[in-house]
N, CA, C and O atoms as CSV, one atom per row, in Angstrom:
chain,resi,resn,atom,element,x,y,z
A,1,MET,N,N,0.845,-1.186,0.000
A,1,MET,CA,C,0.000,0.000,0.000
A,1,MET,C,C,0.888,1.246,0.000
A,1,MET,O,O,2.027,1.220,0.465
A,2,ALA,N,N,0.350,2.300,-0.518
A,2,ALA,CA,C,1.116,3.526,-0.723
A,2,ALA,C,C,1.320,4.309,0.570
A,2,ALA,O,O,0.606,4.127,1.557
A,3,ASP,N,N,2.324,5.188,0.528
A,3,ASP,CA,C,2.557,6.109,1.640
A,3,ASP,C,C,1.348,7.029,1.793
A,3,ASP,O,O,0.637,7.307,0.827
A,4,ILE,N,N,1.129,7.495,3.019
A,4,ILE,CA,C,0.008,8.392,3.296
A,4,ILE,C,C,0.576,9.728,3.757
A,4,ILE,O,O,1.374,9.761,4.694
A,5,PRO,N,N,0.185,10.832,3.122
A,5,PRO,CA,C,0.674,12.144,3.545
A,5,PRO,C,C,0.275,12.453,4.995
A,5,PRO,O,O,-0.844,12.169,5.420
A,6,ARG,N,N,1.200,13.030,5.725
A,6,ARG,CA,C,0.976,13.362,7.139
A,6,ARG,C,C,-0.250,14.259,7.313
A,6,ARG,O,O,-1.038,14.055,8.236
A,7,ARG,N,N,-0.413,15.235,6.449
A,7,ARG,CA,C,-1.575,16.139,6.551
A,7,ARG,C,C,-2.889,15.384,6.396
A,7,ARG,O,O,-3.872,15.678,7.078
A,8,LYS,N,N,-2.893,14.413,5.496
A,8,LYS,CA,C,-4.104,13.619,5.276
A,8,LYS,C,C,-4.431,12.791,6.518
A,8,LYS,O,O,-5.601,12.631,6.866
A,9,ILE,N,N,-3.408,12.267,7.184
A,9,ILE,CA,C,-3.619,11.487,8.404
A,9,ILE,C,C,-4.264,12.362,9.470
A,9,ILE,O,O,-5.248,11.958,10.090
A,10,ALA,N,N,-3.723,13.555,9.689
A,10,ALA,CA,C,-4.268,14.461,10.707
A,10,ALA,C,C,-5.708,14.844,10.379
A,10,ALA,O,O,-6.565,14.849,11.262
A,11,LYS,N,N,-5.972,15.158,9.133
A,11,LYS,CA,C,-7.327,15.541,8.714
A,11,LYS,C,C,-8.305,14.387,8.916
A,11,LYS,O,O,-9.421,14.589,9.392
A,12,SER,N,N,-7.887,13.193,8.556
A,12,SER,CA,C,-8.744,12.015,8.703
A,12,SER,C,C,-9.029,11.720,10.170
A,12,SER,O,O,-10.165,11.410,10.529
A,13,LEU,N,N,-8.011,11.814,11.021
A,13,LEU,CA,C,-8.220,11.566,12.452
A,13,LEU,C,C,-9.255,12.534,13.023
A,13,LEU,O,O,-10.140,12.132,13.778
A,14,LYS,N,N,-9.142,13.800,12.661
A,14,LYS,CA,C,-10.103,14.793,13.154
A,14,LYS,C,C,-11.515,14.484,12.662
A,14,LYS,O,O,-12.485,14.685,13.392
A,15,ALA,N,N,-11.632,13.999,11.436
A,15,ALA,CA,C,-12.945,13.656,10.880
A,15,ALA,C,C,-13.557,12.440,11.568
A,15,ALA,O,O,-14.774,12.254,11.536
A,16,LYS,N,N,-12.727,11.620,12.184
A,16,LYS,CA,C,-13.214,10.401,12.845
A,16,LYS,C,C,-13.451,10.597,14.337
A,16,LYS,O,O,-13.795,9.640,15.031
A,17,GLY,N,N,-13.276,11.808,14.842
A,17,GLY,CA,C,-13.574,12.074,16.244
A,17,GLY,C,C,-12.364,12.307,17.123
A,17,GLY,O,O,-12.508,12.435,18.339
A,18,PHE,N,N,-11.192,12.366,16.552
A,18,PHE,CA,C,-9.991,12.624,17.341
A,18,PHE,C,C,-9.791,14.129,17.490
A,18,PHE,O,O,-10.093,14.904,16.582
A,19,VAL,N,N,-9.279,14.524,18.641
A,19,VAL,CA,C,-8.939,15.924,18.863
A,19,VAL,C,C,-7.459,16.000,19.205
A,19,VAL,O,O,-6.909,15.130,19.880
A,20,GLN,N,N,-6.834,17.060,18.723
A,20,GLN,CA,C,-5.416,17.239,19.013
A,20,GLN,C,C,-5.290,17.712,20.449
A,20,GLN,O,O,-5.892,18.713,20.837
A,21,THR,N,N,-4.509,16.991,21.234
A,21,THR,CA,C,-4.395,17.319,22.652
A,21,THR,C,C,-3.140,18.096,22.972
A,21,THR,O,O,-3.159,18.997,23.810
A,22,LYS,N,N,-2.063,17.758,22.317
A,22,LYS,CA,C,-0.841,18.518,22.529
A,22,LYS,C,C,0.005,18.442,21.280
A,22,LYS,O,O,-0.070,17.495,20.498
A,23,SER,N,N,0.797,19.456,21.126
A,23,SER,CA,C,1.663,19.524,19.963
A,23,SER,C,C,3.013,20.031,20.424
A,23,SER,O,O,3.127,21.133,20.960
A,24,GLY,N,N,4.011,19.237,20.215
A,24,GLY,CA,C,5.359,19.649,20.560
A,24,GLY,C,C,6.152,19.891,19.300
A,24,GLY,O,O,5.603,19.902,18.198
A,25,SER,N,N,7.431,20.082,19.462
A,25,SER,CA,C,8.255,20.316,18.287
A,25,SER,C,C,8.438,19.042,17.473
A,25,SER,O,O,8.720,19.101,16.276
A,26,ASP,N,N,8.276,17.884,18.123
A,26,ASP,CA,C,8.514,16.618,17.440
A,26,ASP,C,C,7.252,15.871,17.022
A,26,ASP,O,O,7.255,15.185,16.000
A,27,HIS,N,N,6.161,15.995,17.807
A,27,HIS,CA,C,4.977,15.170,17.571
A,27,HIS,C,C,3.678,15.936,17.789
A,27,HIS,O,O,3.629,16.925,18.520
A,28,GLU,N,N,2.632,15.451,17.133
A,28,GLU,CA,C,1.263,15.897,17.387
A,28,GLU,C,C,0.541,14.700,17.992
A,28,GLU,O,O,0.650,13.587,17.480
A,29,TRP,N,N,-0.197,14.922,19.080
A,29,TRP,CA,C,-0.927,13.856,19.764
A,29,TRP,C,C,-2.418,14.069,19.586
A,29,TRP,O,O,-2.915,15.190,19.703
A,30,PHE,N,N,-3.130,12.985,19.302
A,30,PHE,CA,C,-4.574,13.014,19.119
A,30,PHE,C,C,-5.218,11.982,20.038
A,30,PHE,O,O,-4.712,10.871,20.191
A,31,VAL,N,N,-6.348,12.364,20.651
A,31,VAL,CA,C,-7.114,11.464,21.519
A,31,VAL,C,C,-8.527,11.365,20.954
A,31,VAL,O,O,-9.081,12.350,20.465
A,32,PHE,N,N,-9.100,10.170,21.028
A,32,PHE,CA,C,-10.443,9.943,20.510
A,32,PHE,C,C,-11.490,10.474,21.486
A,32,PHE,O,O,-11.420,10.206,22.685
A,33,CYS,N,N,-12.459,11.226,20.970
A,33,CYS,CA,C,-13.560,11.757,21.776
A,33,CYS,C,C,-14.886,11.311,21.165
A,33,CYS,O,O,-15.064,11.292,19.947
A,34,TYR,N,N,-15.808,10.951,22.061
A,34,TYR,CA,C,-17.136,10.526,21.619
A,34,TYR,C,C,-18.116,10.815,22.741
A,34,TYR,O,O,-17.857,10.482,23.897
A,35,ASN,N,N,-19.237,11.431,22.407
A,35,ASN,CA,C,-20.259,11.812,23.391
A,35,ASN,C,C,-19.657,12.618,24.544
A,35,ASN,O,O,-19.924,12.346,25.714
A,36,ASP,N,N,-18.857,13.597,24.197
A,36,ASP,CA,C,-18.223,14.498,25.166
A,36,ASP,C,C,-17.319,13.783,26.165
A,36,ASP,O,O,-17.087,14.291,27.262
A,37,LYS,N,N,-16.814,12.624,25.803
A,37,LYS,CA,C,-15.903,11.887,26.675
A,37,LYS,C,C,-14.610,11.600,25.919
A,37,LYS,O,O,-14.636,11.183,24.761
A,38,GLU,N,N,-13.480,11.829,26.586
A,38,GLU,CA,C,-12.187,11.488,26.001
A,38,GLU,C,C,-11.851,10.043,26.335
A,38,GLU,O,O,-11.916,9.628,27.492
A,39,TYR,N,N,-11.500,9.301,25.328
A,39,TYR,CA,C,-11.036,7.920,25.508
A,39,TYR,C,C,-9.521,7.948,25.315
A,39,TYR,O,O,-9.019,7.737,24.211
A,40,LYS,N,N,-8.811,8.210,26.399
A,40,LYS,CA,C,-7.366,8.433,26.315
A,40,LYS,C,C,-6.585,7.188,25.920
A,40,LYS,O,O,-5.411,7.283,25.560
A,41,HIS,N,N,-7.220,6.025,25.981
A,41,HIS,CA,C,-6.531,4.804,25.561
A,41,HIS,C,C,-6.614,4.596,24.045
A,41,HIS,O,O,-5.975,3.696,23.500
A,42,ILE,N,N,-7.408,5.437,23.369
A,42,ILE,CA,C,-7.499,5.398,21.905
A,42,ILE,C,C,-6.858,6.686,21.407
A,42,ILE,O,O,-7.436,7.765,21.538
A,43,MET,N,N,-5.681,6.573,20.844
A,43,MET,CA,C,-4.913,7.769,20.519
A,43,MET,C,C,-4.045,7.551,19.290
A,43,MET,O,O,-3.945,6.446,18.756
A,44,ALA,N,N,-3.430,8.625,18.865
A,44,ALA,CA,C,-2.499,8.561,17.739
A,44,ALA,C,C,-1.415,9.607,17.943
A,44,ALA,O,O,-1.648,10.669,18.520
A,45,LYS,N,N,-0.241,9.284,17.463
A,45,LYS,CA,C,0.901,10.199,17.526
A,45,LYS,C,C,1.435,10.350,16.110
A,45,LYS,O,O,1.700,9.364,15.422
A,46,ILE,N,N,1.589,11.590,15.690
A,46,ILE,CA,C,2.123,11.863,14.356
A,46,ILE,C,C,3.429,12.631,14.513
A,46,ILE,O,O,3.475,13.669,15.174
A,47,SER,N,N,4.471,12.119,13.910
A,47,SER,CA,C,5.770,12.793,13.946
A,47,SER,C,C,5.758,13.983,13.004
A,47,SER,O,O,5.202,13.923,11.908
A,48,ARG,N,N,6.381,15.067,13.451
A,48,ARG,CA,C,6.385,16.295,12.662
A,48,ARG,C,C,7.707,16.557,11.955
A,48,ARG,O,O,7.850,17.571,11.272
A,49,GLY,N,N,8.654,15.676,12.105
A,49,GLY,CA,C,9.961,15.875,11.486
A,49,GLY,C,C,9.885,15.962,9.971
A,49,GLY,O,O,8.948,15.454,9.355
A,50,SER,N,N,10.870,16.604,9.382
A,50,SER,CA,C,10.863,16.808,7.929
A,50,SER,C,C,10.935,15.491,7.159
A,50,SER,O,O,10.540,15.437,5.995
A,51,SER,N,N,11.426,14.446,7.784
A,51,SER,CA,C,11.485,13.153,7.090
A,51,SER,C,C,10.161,12.393,7.176
A,51,SER,O,O,10.054,11.274,6.672
A,52,TYR,N,N,9.146,12.999,7.815
A,52,TYR,CA,C,7.845,12.339,7.979
A,52,TYR,C,C,6.720,13.082,7.260
A,52,TYR,O,O,5.597,13.134,7.761
A,53,LYS,N,N,7.006,13.648,6.106
A,53,LYS,CA,C,5.948,14.318,5.336
A,53,LYS,C,C,4.934,13.301,4.831
A,53,LYS,O,O,3.761,13.621,4.641
A,54,THR,N,N,5.395,12.081,4.617
A,54,THR,CA,C,4.505,10.971,4.294
A,54,THR,C,C,4.842,9.813,5.223
A,54,THR,O,O,5.973,9.672,5.689
A,55,TYR,N,N,3.842,8.998,5.475
A,55,TYR,CA,C,4.012,7.832,6.340
A,55,TYR,C,C,4.007,6.572,5.487
A,55,TYR,O,O,3.002,6.255,4.852
A,56,PRO,N,N,5.131,5.846,5.469
A,56,PRO,CA,C,5.139,4.581,4.749
A,56,PRO,C,C,4.324,3.534,5.514
A,56,PRO,O,O,3.997,3.722,6.686
A,57,GLU,N,N,4.012,2.461,4.852
A,57,GLU,CA,C,3.197,1.406,5.457
A,57,GLU,C,C,3.778,0.922,6.781
A,57,GLU,O,O,3.029,0.630,7.713
A,58,SER,N,N,5.093,0.835,6.877
A,58,SER,CA,C,5.718,0.355,8.112
A,58,SER,C,C,5.394,1.251,9.307
A,58,SER,O,O,5.297,0.761,10.432
A,59,LEU,N,N,5.226,2.555,9.080
A,59,LEU,CA,C,4.895,3.473,10.177
A,59,LEU,C,C,3.416,3.464,10.515
A,59,LEU,O,O,3.051,3.391,11.688
A,60,TRP,N,N,2.552,3.539,9.497
A,60,TRP,CA,C,1.125,3.590,9.843
A,60,TRP,C,C,0.624,2.261,10.358
A,60,TRP,O,O,-0.396,2.222,11.046
A,61,LYS,N,N,1.311,1.159,10.048
A,61,LYS,CA,C,0.940,-0.132,10.633
A,61,LYS,C,C,1.145,-0.114,12.148
A,61,LYS,O,O,0.396,-0.751,12.889
A,62,ARG,N,N,2.165,0.618,12.602
A,62,ARG,CA,C,2.439,0.716,14.041
A,62,ARG,C,C,1.330,1.455,14.788
A,62,ARG,O,O,1.169,1.274,15.996
A,63,MET,N,N,0.579,2.269,14.091
A,63,MET,CA,C,-0.511,3.018,14.716
A,63,MET,C,C,-1.703,2.121,15.044
A,63,MET,O,O,-2.605,2.528,15.777
A,64,LYS,N,N,-1.707,0.921,14.511
A,64,LYS,CA,C,-2.834,-0.004,14.668
A,64,LYS,C,C,-3.182,-0.222,16.144
A,64,LYS,O,O,-4.356,-0.180,16.509
A,65,ILE,N,N,-2.203,-0.447,16.973
A,65,ILE,CA,C,-2.447,-0.714,18.397
A,65,ILE,C,C,-3.037,0.515,19.081
A,65,ILE,O,O,-4.000,0.401,19.840
A,66,MET,N,N,-2.468,1.688,18.816
A,66,MET,CA,C,-2.947,2.914,19.451
A,66,MET,C,C,-4.364,3.260,19.013
A,66,MET,O,O,-5.134,3.828,19.788
A,67,LEU,N,N,-4.712,2.918,17.768
A,67,LEU,CA,C,-6.043,3.208,17.236
A,67,LEU,C,C,-7.060,2.129,17.597
A,67,LEU,O,O,-8.250,2.267,17.317
A,68,ARG,N,N,-6.576,1.047,18.225
A,68,ARG,CA,C,-7.411,-0.082,18.667
A,68,ARG,C,C,-8.079,-0.800,17.491
A,68,ARG,O,O,-9.253,-1.167,17.543
A,69,LEU,N,N,-7.293,-0.986,16.440
A,69,LEU,CA,C,-7.772,-1.718,15.272
A,69,LEU,C,C,-7.039,-3.048,15.177
A,69,LEU,O,O,-5.941,-3.200,15.712
A,70,GLN,N,N,-7.650,-4.008,14.496
A,70,GLN,CA,C,-7.092,-5.356,14.409
A,70,GLN,C,C,-6.387,-5.643,13.080
A,70,GLN,O,O,-5.477,-6.469,13.020
A,71,LYS,N,N,-6.811,-4.959,12.028
A,71,LYS,CA,C,-6.311,-5.283,10.686
A,71,LYS,C,C,-5.594,-4.087,10.068
A,71,LYS,O,O,-5.990,-2.938,10.265
A,72,ASN,N,N,-4.538,-4.376,9.321
A,72,ASN,CA,C,-3.802,-3.314,8.633
A,72,ASN,C,C,-4.691,-2.569,7.647
A,72,ASN,O,O,-4.563,-1.355,7.492
A,73,GLN,N,N,-5.588,-3.283,6.981
A,73,GLN,CA,C,-6.494,-2.636,6.025
A,73,GLN,C,C,-7.405,-1.635,6.736
A,73,GLN,O,O,-7.728,-0.588,6.175
A,74,GLU,N,N,-7.821,-1.945,7.961
A,74,GLU,CA,C,-8.655,-1.006,8.728
A,74,GLU,C,C,-7.889,0.278,9.017
A,74,GLU,O,O,-8.446,1.372,8.922
A,75,VAL,N,N,-6.623,0.149,9.368
A,75,VAL,CA,C,-5.799,1.340,9.632
A,75,VAL,C,C,-5.693,2.172,8.362
A,75,VAL,O,O,-5.886,3.387,8.390
A,76,HIS,N,N,-5.389,1.525,7.265
A,76,HIS,CA,C,-5.275,2.235,5.989
A,76,HIS,C,C,-6.580,2.948,5.647
A,76,HIS,O,O,-6.567,4.114,5.253
A,77,ASP,N,N,-7.700,2.254,5.796
A,77,ASP,CA,C,-8.999,2.849,5.472
A,77,ASP,C,C,-9.347,4.001,6.407
A,77,ASP,O,O,-9.946,4.986,5.976
A,78,LEU,N,N,-8.981,3.890,7.674
A,78,LEU,CA,C,-9.234,4.976,8.626
A,78,LEU,C,C,-8.419,6.208,8.249
A,78,LEU,O,O,-8.934,7.327,8.261
A,79,LEU,N,N,-7.155,6.004,7.916
A,79,LEU,CA,C,-6.251,7.126,7.653
A,79,LEU,C,C,-6.396,7.739,6.270
A,79,LEU,O,O,-5.955,8.867,6.046
A,80,THR,N,N,-7.009,7.014,5.335
A,80,THR,CA,C,-7.178,7.558,3.980
A,80,THR,C,C,-8.631,7.898,3.664
A,80,THR,O,O,-8.938,8.349,2.561
A,81,CYS,N,N,-9.512,7.686,4.614
A,81,CYS,CA,C,-10.912,8.114,4.603
A,81,CYS,C,C,-11.966,7.197,3.990
A,81,CYS,O,O,-13.137,7.573,4.047
A,82,PRO,N,N,-11.675,6.042,3.415
A,82,PRO,CA,C,-12.801,5.191,3.020
A,82,PRO,C,C,-13.653,4.764,4.217
A,82,PRO,O,O,-14.858,4.559,4.077
A,83,MET,N,N,-13.036,4.630,5.388
A,83,MET,CA,C,-13.793,4.263,6.582
A,83,MET,C,C,-14.473,5.511,7.145
A,83,MET,O,O,-13.820,6.522,7.404
A,84,LYS,N,N,-15.763,5.427,7.326
A,84,LYS,CA,C,-16.542,6.536,7.880
A,84,LYS,C,C,-16.489,6.515,9.406
A,84,LYS,O,O,-16.135,5.507,10.018
A,85,HIS,N,N,-16.846,7.636,9.999
A,85,HIS,CA,C,-16.862,7.779,11.456
A,85,HIS,C,C,-17.718,6.697,12.108
A,85,HIS,O,O,-17.306,6.089,13.096
A,86,GLU,N,N,-18.896,6.457,11.563
A,86,GLU,CA,C,-19.797,5.439,12.130
A,86,GLU,C,C,-19.207,4.035,12.045
A,86,GLU,O,O,-19.406,3.218,12.944
A,87,GLN,N,N,-18.490,3.762,10.979
A,87,GLN,CA,C,-17.851,2.447,10.851
A,87,GLN,C,C,-16.780,2.264,11.925
A,87,GLN,O,O,-16.646,1.185,12.503
A,88,TYR,N,N,-16.027,3.320,12.184
A,88,TYR,CA,C,-15.000,3.262,13.224
A,88,TYR,C,C,-15.644,3.060,14.593
A,88,TYR,O,O,-15.166,2.258,15.396
A,89,LEU,N,N,-16.731,3.788,14.859
A,89,LEU,CA,C,-17.453,3.612,16.125
A,89,LEU,C,C,-17.927,2.173,16.293
A,89,LEU,O,O,-17.836,1.604,17.380
A,90,GLU,N,N,-18.429,1.595,15.214
A,90,GLU,CA,C,-18.918,0.215,15.260
A,90,GLU,C,C,-17.792,-0.757,15.631
A,90,GLU,O,O,-17.993,-1.670,16.431
A,91,ILE,N,N,-16.622,-0.556,15.049
A,91,ILE,CA,C,-15.472,-1.410,15.371
A,91,ILE,C,C,-15.090,-1.250,16.840
A,91,ILE,O,O,-14.854,-2.238,17.536
A,92,LEU,N,N,-15.029,-0.014,17.307
A,92,LEU,CA,C,-14.651,0.235,18.701
A,92,LEU,C,C,-15.666,-0.369,19.669
A,92,LEU,O,O,-15.288,-0.918,20.704
A,93,ARG,N,N,-16.945,-0.272,19.338
A,93,ARG,CA,C,-17.981,-0.885,20.192
A,93,ARG,C,C,-17.845,-2.403,20.206
A,93,ARG,O,O,-17.897,-3.033,21.262
A,94,LYS,N,N,-17.671,-2.972,19.035
A,94,LYS,CA,C,-17.556,-4.429,18.903
A,94,LYS,C,C,-16.374,-4.962,19.714
A,94,LYS,O,O,-16.456,-6.044,20.297
A,95,GLU,N,N,-15.289,-4.211,19.751
A,95,GLU,CA,C,-14.094,-4.620,20.489
A,95,GLU,C,C,-14.162,-4.239,21.969
A,95,GLU,O,O,-13.247,-4.543,22.734
A,96,GLY,N,N,-15.254,-3.571,22.371
A,96,GLY,CA,C,-15.416,-3.188,23.770
A,96,GLY,C,C,-14.566,-2.004,24.201
A,96,GLY,O,O,-14.320,-1.816,25.392
A,97,GLU,N,N,-14.116,-1.206,23.244
A,97,GLU,CA,C,-13.272,-0.052,23.556
A,97,GLU,C,C,-14.085,1.164,23.999
A,97,GLU,O,O,-13.599,1.988,24.773
A,98,ILE,N,N,-15.324,1.276,23.507
A,98,ILE,CA,C,-16.226,2.356,23.918
A,98,ILE,C,C,-17.585,1.741,24.211
A,98,ILE,O,O,-17.883,0.620,23.797
A,99,SER,N,N,-18.404,2.503,24.936
A,99,SER,CA,C,-19.751,2.001,25.250
A,99,SER,C,C,-20.806,2.869,24.597
A,99,SER,O,O,-22.000,2.607,24.745
């Protein structure tokens, strides 16, 4: 699968219910929010370094655990937008990550 631009990842996370919680010189941190509740165990970290303008498959695959997804294809679909917000919620509910 192709590299994913860092900007696209951030935009997609925000569209799926993530909010940026802190931003340092090296990383941007996102936490999942739903029904006015922060689920701090569902998160993402995006590196801001100049060598991370795009994320190769090896990097976005590592986000799978933080995003609480089981399949690499789910991570790809979440980060490139084929997966809708409701679909992500359904996965999180099914896995018992949110109520």
